[in-house]
Structures are given as C-alpha cells and as structure tokens.
C-alpha positions in Angstrom: 71.3 93.1 109.4 74.6 93.7 111.3 77.4 91.3 112.3 79.5 92.2 115.3 77.8 95.6 115.2 79.0 96.3 111.6 76.8 96.4 108.5 76.3 93.3 106.5 78.6 92.6 103.5 77.8 94.0 100.1 80.3 91.6 98.5 82.8 94.4 97.7 85.7 92.1 97.7 84.0 88.8 97.0 86.6 86.1 96.0 89.6 88.4 96.3 92.8 87.3 97.9 94.1 90.0 100.1 97.3 90.4 102.1 97.4 92.8 105.1 100.6 93.3 107.0 100.5 94.0 110.7 97.2 92.3 111.1 97.6 91.7 114.9 97.3 95.4 115.8 94.1 97.4 116.1 94.3 99.2 112.7 95.4 96.1 110.8 92.7 94.0 112.5 90.0 96.5 111.4 91.2 96.3 107.8 91.3 92.5 107.9 87.8 92.4 109.4 86.2 94.6 106.8 88.0 92.8 104.0 86.7 89.4 105.3 83.2 90.8 105.8 83.3 91.9 102.1 84.0 88.4 101.0 87.8 88.3 100.7 90.2 85.5 101.7 92.5 87.4 104.0 96.2 86.6 104.8 97.7 88.7 107.5 101.2 88.9 108.9 102.2 89.4 112.6 105.2 89.4 114.8 105.7 89.4 118.6 102.0 89.8 119.2 100.5 86.4 119.5 97.5 87.4 121.5 96.6 90.1 119.0 97.0 87.6 116.1 94.7 85.1 117.9 92.1 87.9 118.3 92.3 88.6 114.5 92.1 84.9 113.7 89.0 84.6 115.8 87.3 87.5 114.1 88.2 86.1 110.6 86.7 82.8 111.5 83.4 84.3 112.2 83.0 85.3 108.5 83.7 81.8 107.2 86.2 82.7 104.6 89.6 81.0 104.2 92.4 82.9 105.9 96.1 82.7 106.6 97.9 83.9 109.7 101.6 84.3 109.0 104.1 84.9 111.8 107.1 86.5 110.2 109.6 89.4 110.8 109.1 91.8 107.9 112.6 93.2 108.6 114.1 90.1 107.2 115.0 90.7 103.6 113.7 87.4 102.3 110.3 87.6 104.2 108.5 89.3 101.3 109.2 86.6 98.8 108.2 83.9 101.4 104.9 85.6 102.2 103.8 86.0 98.6 104.9 82.5 97.7 102.9 81.1 100.5 99.8 82.9 99.4 100.1 82.0 95.8 100.7 78.4 96.6 97.6 78.4 98.9 95.2 80.4 96.8 96.7 80.5 93.3 97.0 84.3 93.2 97.3 87.5 95.1 94.9 90.3 94.2 95.6 93.0 96.8 98.2 94.1 99.3 97.8 96.5 102.2 101.1 97.6 103.6 99.9 98.5 107.1 102.7 97.2 109.5 104.7 100.0 111.1 106.3 101.2 114.2 106.8 104.6 115.9 109.0 105.7 118.8 108.6 109.0 120.6 112.3 110.0 120.5 113.5 113.6 120.3 115.4 114.4 117.1 118.7 115.0 118.8 118.5 111.6 120.6 117.8 109.5 117.4 120.8 107.4 116.6 121.6 105.5 113.4 120.3 102.2 114.8 116.9 103.9 115.8 116.6 105.3 112.3 117.6 102.2 110.4 115.4 99.9 112.5 112.3 102.0 112.0 113.0 102.4 108.3 113.5 98.7 107.8 109.9 98.0 108.8 108.1 101.3 107.8 109.7 101.7 104.4 112.0 98.9 103.2 109.5 96.2 104.0 106.9 98.1 102.1 109.2 98.3 99.1 110.1 94.6 99.2 106.5 93.5 99.7 105.2 95.7 96.9 107.9 94.4 94.6 107.1 90.8 95.4 103.3 91.3 95.1 103.5 93.2 91.8 105.0 90.1 90.1 101.9 87.9 90.2 99.7 91.0 89.7 101.5 91.8 86.5 101.0 88.3 85.2 97.2 88.5 85.8 97.0 92.1 84.6 95.2 93.1 87.8 96.1 94.2 91.3 95.5 96.7 94.1 98.0 98.1 96.6 97.2 100.4 99.5 100.0 101.8 101.7 99.0 103.0 105.1 100.8 106.3 105.6 100.2 109.1 108.1 99.4 112.7 108.2 102.9 113.1 109.7 104.3 112.3 106.3 103.2 115.6 104.7 102.0 117.9 107.5 103.8 120.0 110.1 102.7 118.2 113.2 104.5 116.9 116.3 105.8 113.5 115.5 109.1 111.6 115.6 111.3 112.8 112.8 112.4 109.4 111.6 108.7 108.2 111.6 107.7 111.3 109.5 110.5 110.6 107.1 109.4 107.0 106.6 105.8 108.1 105.9 106.8 110.8 103.5 108.9 108.3 101.6 105.9 105.9 101.4 103.9 108.6 99.7 106.6 109.1 97.2 106.8 105.4 96.5 103.0 105.4 96.0 103.0 108.1 93.4 105.9 106.6 91.4 104.8 103.0 91.6 101.2 103.9 90.5 102.6 105.5 87.4 104.9 102.6 86.6 102.4 99.7 87.0 99.1 101.4 86.1 99.3 100.0 82.5 99.2 96.5 84.0 95.8 97.1 85.6 97.4 97.7 89.0 96.3 100.6 91.1 98.4 102.0 94.0 97.1 104.4 96.6 98.0 105.5 100.1 95.9 106.4 103.1 97.4 109.2 105.3 95.9 108.2 108.6 95.2 110.4 111.5 95.1 109.0 115.0 93.1 105.8 115.3 92.0 103.9 118.3 94.1 100.8 118.6 96.7 102.0 116.2 99.9 103.8 117.1 98.0 106.0 119.5 99.8 104.5 122.5 103.1 105.9 121.3 101.8 109.5 121.2 102.1 111.7 124.3 98.7 112.6 125.8 99.1 116.3 125.2 99.6 115.7 121.5 96.6 113.4 121.4 94.5 116.2 122.9 95.8 118.7 120.3 94.8 116.3 117.6 91.2 116.0 119.0 91.0 119.7 119.3 92.0 120.2 115.7 89.7 117.5 114.4 86.4 118.6 112.9 84.8 115.5 114.3 86.4 116.0 117.7 87.4 112.3 118.1 89.9 109.7 117.0 89.1 107.3 114.2 88.2 103.7 114.6 90.0 100.8 112.8 86.8 99.7 111.1 86.4 103.2 109.6 89.9 102.9 108.1 89.0 99.4 106.9 85.9 100.7 105.0 88.1 103.1 103.0 90.8 100.6 102.3 88.2 98.0 101.2 86.8 100.4 98.6 90.3 101.2 97.3 91.0 97.5 96.9 87.7 96.8 95.1 86.6 96.8 91.5 84.4 99.8 92.2 87.6 101.8 92.3 88.2 102.2 88.6 90.2 105.5 88.5 91.6 106.4 91.9 95.3 105.8 91.4 98.5 107.3 92.7 96.5 109.3 95.3 97.2 110.0 99.0 93.9 110.2 100.8 93.8 112.0 104.1 91.7 110.1 106.6 91.8 112.2 109.7 88.3 113.4 110.4 89.1 116.8 109.0 92.1 118.2 110.8 93.9 121.5 110.3 96.6 121.1 107.6 
C-alpha cells in the first residue's frame, strides 16, 4: 500500500518527537513527511515562507500525528531555547533533531563582504550549534537522542560553490565529529548527511551550468528527491541505527570526489 505515492510506514520512528529546522522548503518538507509517515510527532521551523509552511502542515495532517509549526528566525540567539522549550512543554521530551535550515548565495569570492559571511554563518552554522546545545540538554537527561546535520558535498569536496557556504558546511562536519564523541556516552548519536543537489532544495541558487556538471558527474544521472533524503535521515534517527555515530554520509547518487 502507498500513501501519496510513497510506501506505507514501517513504524521506524513510532512515538518519537522529532524537530526539523527549515521544514517549509523542499528538502525539509521531505524529511518531515518521511518522519511523520514513520510514526513521529514532527515539529518544524520556518521563516518568511508561509506558503511553504502551509504545504508542509497539510502533508503532516494527512498522517494523523500531532505536529508543531514554529515560525521563528533561527538567527536570533534566543530562538533555540524557545523552540526546544516549546516542544518539551507540548510533548514532554525531544528525541531527535534535524538541522536542515540553511541558505546559499551565488557570490564570487572577491565580492563576499563581512555582512554576507556573517549572515550566512549565523543560519548555516551558529544556529546549528545553538540548537544542538539546546536539544542535547533534554537528551542527556533521558540518556537518549539523535541529531542529524544536513551538510553538503561542498563541505569536503572541490566543487564550484560559494566559498562562505562551503566554509559553513565544512564546519558543520567538524561539529558533527566532535559532538558525537562528546555525547555518545549519553546514548546520543550525531551524524551528518553531505547532500548533493536535490529537487526543491538549494538547487535554485546554483547556476544552470553547474547543475548540468553535477548531473553529468552523477552515476545516476539525476538530482535527488527530498523524500530520498528523508528516508536516509529517518533511519539515522531511528532505533535501528545502533552504531552509526560521528559519520558524514555522502548522499549524492555517486558523484566524482
């Protein structure tokens, strides 16, 4: 049986409380949908994309689980604490965090100014740090948790990409490795997904000729879909993942390194 063209739930995340940032965009929506399909209560954040948020809300409603739609600017330093507090007050706990929200700007290196750099880092890196720190607190108390950071192949491969974006993703991978080591003894697993180009993600910020180069280099000769990313993330968040920790998983259809 299929729902919305996607296979029926196997209960991979049954009863879990999951937070996904950037849930109003294509990639975040796919992650939210798979998590809901697999039985999770999903909270997602969004900002300046009300139509996208409404689309995600409508999808989550079809699965019948409780959900939270949180409109907040993750660049605000107190946002992380507010988000986690809201979820814990509503559901009693937070089991999993997916740091998906991010931005990219196609700006040549010599034209990137300090404001461009700081603004991108505030969302792509600092918000990830603050949310992870806020989420880890209840996870430590319950001796259980899962964190998945959505990175990019730009973080560790020599590919055409804005330099400040690549910096942010490389830093996220360093954060993933170190945090996994620090909190593993509390039953918390931290991993990252180094995403290629996905439909509905940041593809619109990538020049057409770079998109074509990606497809040409991809063994599957296509872009990924948000639901495909959601499938991988759901497994990483689940109890079936018992030993994958501190890893950066390339999810790019098999491109040239």
